[in-house]
N, C-alpha and C positions, 0 to 999 in steps of 0.2 A: 858715769860713763857717758861719753859723747857719741851720739849717733852720726854716722856719716852717710851721705847719699851715695848710692851706687848707680852707675850708668854704664851700660854696655852698648857701644855704637853698633848699628847694623853692619853686616858684612859688606865689604866694598863691591861684591858681585852678588847677583841673584842666584838662588839655588837652581840646580838642574831639575827639569820636569821629571818627576818620578812616575813609575807605573806606565810607561809608554807602551801602547799596544796597537797593533795593526790587524784589522780584520778585512778579509776580501769578500766582496759580493759582486760577482761577475767582473766587470771592468772598473769597479769602484774600490777605493781603499778607504775604510772607515778608521780614522786615527783618533785615539783617546789617550789622555794622560791626567795625572793629578794636578790640581792648581798649585801654583807657586806663590807664596806669600809676597806681597808688594809688586807682583808683576802686573803691568798694564796690558800686556798682550803676549802673543807668541808668534814666532816666524817658523814656518814649516817648509822643508825642502825634501822632495822625493827624487832620489837618484837611481835610475834604472841601471842594472849591472851590464846591460847590453851596449852602453855607450850612447844611448839616445839622449836627447835634451832633458835637462832637469825640469821639474815642475816646482814652482814655489808659490806660497800663499801666506797670508797673515790671518790671525784670528784673535778675538778678544776672549773667546770661550776656550774651554779645554777639550774641544771635540771639533773635528773637521772631516769632510768627505771630499776626497780627490777623485775626479772621474777621468775616464779615458786611459786607464792603465791596462794594457792588453793582458789577458790571462797567461800568455806565454812569457811575460816579463817578470823577473825577480829584481830585487834591489834593496835599497835602504831608505829609511825615513829619519830625518833629523828634526828635532823640535828644540827651539831656543826660546827661553823666557826673555822678555824685553821690558824695559822701563826707561823713562826719561832720565832718571838720576843715576842709574847704575847699569853696567853691562850685564848681560845674561850669560848663562852657560848652556851647553848643548847636550842633549841625550839622543843617542842613535839606536835604532833597532832595524834588523833585516826583515824582509818579507820574501816569501817564496812564490814561485809561479804556480798556477793551478791548472794550466792547460799547455798543450804542445803548440809549437809554432806551426802555422799552416804551411803546407807545401804546395807549390804551384802544380805539382804532378798529381795531387790527390783527385782532381776532377777529371783526369783522363779516363776515357772509357774505350772499350773494345780494342785493347792493345794486344798486339801479337809480336812475339820476338822471333826473328828469322836470322839465325847466326848471331852477329853482334849488333844487328839493327833492330830498333824498336819502332813499330808503326802503330799509331793510334788515330782514332777518328774523332 
């Protein structure tokens, strides 16, 4: 019996980052995921659902903290594995807001309503 060598080439694309999780801590988003075999790094994009500007970052590790995300903002986080040799694939997860948008009228004091007119000091 003749033995034959077997070879299975790697996939032409990197795997999706699995286990993507987003945890909020005040105005920070702590983003974690499982490592992808053969990935040299990861590209991260935070997209607020309010239409504000996206935040993007890169990391060589499978954890990153994004700051400056208001508690009143919800949105999504996308993580893509990267490599010099092969294109990566993206995983996306949504995050919720943890606070209400502040109102410019919250700070008004001593308000009195007279008919349809509101007067504050």
